[in-house]
C-alpha positions as CSV (number, residue, x, y, z in Angstrom):
1,M,-45.7,3.2,-7.0
2,T,-43.6,1.5,-9.8
3,L,-40.4,-0.1,-9.5
4,V,-38.3,2.9,-10.3
5,Q,-40.1,4.9,-7.7
6,T,-39.3,2.6,-4.6
7,I,-36.0,2.0,-5.9
8,L,-35.5,6.0,-5.9
9,S,-37.0,6.3,-2.7
10,V,-35.0,3.6,-1.2
11,I,-32.1,5.4,-2.6
12,L,-33.1,8.9,-1.5
13,A,-33.6,8.0,1.9
14,V,-30.1,6.9,2.3
15,T,-28.8,9.8,0.5
16,L,-30.5,11.7,3.4
17,V,-29.1,9.6,6.0
18,A,-25.6,10.3,4.9
19,W,-25.8,13.6,4.6
20,I,-26.9,13.7,8.0
21,L,-23.8,11.8,8.7
22,F,-21.8,14.5,6.8
23,V,-22.6,17.3,9.2
24,L,-22.2,15.2,12.4
25,F,-19.0,13.6,11.0
26,G,-18.1,17.2,10.0
27,Q,-19.0,18.3,13.6
28,I,-17.5,15.8,15.6
29,T,-14.4,14.8,14.5
30,V,-13.4,17.1,11.6
31,R,-14.3,20.2,13.3
32,R,-11.4,18.6,16.4
33,L,-8.8,17.6,14.0
34,R,-8.8,21.1,12.2
35,K,-8.3,22.7,15.9
36,N,-5.1,20.1,16.4
37,P,-1.5,21.8,15.3
38,E,-0.5,18.5,14.7
39,T,-3.4,17.6,12.3
40,K,-5.0,20.5,10.5
41,D,-2.5,20.3,7.8
42,S,-2.5,16.6,7.1
43,L,-6.2,16.5,6.3
44,G,-5.9,17.0,2.6
45,I,-6.7,19.7,0.1
46,N,-9.7,21.4,0.5
47,L,-10.9,22.3,-3.1
48,A,-14.7,23.2,-2.1
49,S,-16.4,23.5,1.1
50,G,-16.5,20.4,3.3
51,W,-14.2,18.5,0.4
52,D,-11.9,18.1,4.1
53,I,-14.7,16.0,5.5
54,L,-14.8,13.3,2.4
55,N,-11.2,13.2,2.5
56,V,-10.7,12.5,6.4
57,A,-13.3,9.9,5.6
58,Q,-11.9,8.4,2.9
59,A,-8.6,7.7,4.8
60,L,-10.4,6.3,7.7
61,T,-12.2,3.8,6.1
62,L,-10.1,2.5,2.6
63,P,-7.1,0.5,3.6
64,K,-4.1,2.8,4.5
65,D,-1.9,0.9,1.9
66,I,-4.5,2.3,-0.9
67,T,-4.7,5.5,1.2
68,R,-0.7,6.1,0.9
69,R,-0.3,5.1,-2.8
70,I,-2.7,7.9,-3.3
71,N,-1.2,10.7,-1.2
72,N,2.0,9.1,-3.1
73,N,0.7,9.7,-6.3
74,F,-1.0,13.2,-5.8
75,G,1.3,14.7,-3.4
76,G,-1.1,15.7,-0.5
77,F,-4.0,16.0,-1.8
78,E,-5.8,13.3,0.4
79,A,-5.5,13.4,4.2
80,D,-2.8,11.3,6.1
81,P,-4.4,8.4,7.5
82,D,-1.4,7.2,9.7
83,L,-1.7,10.7,11.7
84,L,-5.5,10.7,11.7
85,Y,-5.5,7.5,13.4
86,K,-3.4,8.5,16.5
87,H,-5.7,11.4,17.2
88,T,-9.2,9.4,16.1
89,T,-11.2,7.3,18.4
90,V,-13.0,3.7,17.4
91,L,-16.2,6.3,17.6
92,D,-15.1,8.6,15.3
93,R,-13.9,5.7,12.6
94,I,-17.1,4.0,12.9
95,L,-18.9,7.0,12.1
96,A,-16.6,7.7,9.0
97,R,-17.2,4.7,7.4
98,I,-20.6,4.3,7.7
99,F,-21.2,7.8,6.4
100,Y,-18.4,6.7,3.6
101,V,-20.4,3.7,2.6
102,L,-23.5,5.3,2.7
103,F,-22.5,8.6,0.9
104,F,-20.7,6.3,-2.1
105,G,-22.9,3.6,-1.8
106,S,-26.1,6.0,-2.6
107,A,-24.6,7.6,-5.1
108,F,-23.3,4.8,-7.1
109,S,-26.9,3.3,-6.5
110,M,-28.0,6.3,-8.3
111,L,-26.3,5.8,-10.8
112,I,-26.6,2.4,-11.9
113,L,-30.6,3.1,-11.2
114,I,-30.1,5.7,-14.1
115,V,-28.2,3.6,-16.3
116,M,-31.0,0.9,-16.0
117,N,-33.9,2.7,-16.4
118,G,-32.1,4.0,-19.5
119,L,-31.5,1.1,-20.9
120,G,-35.4,-0.5,-19.9
121,V,-34.4,-3.1,-18.0
122,L,-36.7,-1.4,-15.1
123,D,-39.6,-1.1,-17.0
């Protein structure tokens, strides 16, 4: 097994865990937030099915000032972090952070692996 195959295997394993956490976070936290009349309109725009799950995870993971700046620039496309913090538990926030870091970390790692392999760094 080559180095690229080993790294790819690890990235794919992390990606699988991230997708499982995506489903769990959506079913545990976002489903409850969708049912709540106070928060259902504050989850950000749902461009595709499940997009609001990413919006909520981002709002609970990134610092509030960054999320507020994004909301000011894009006007309601993103979830409202202040309202979400009021209606989520510590466990919800931990799950969101683990999911978000694994999800985008694996995507970023995959892109880095593709570039490095294309440049011949890993040969």
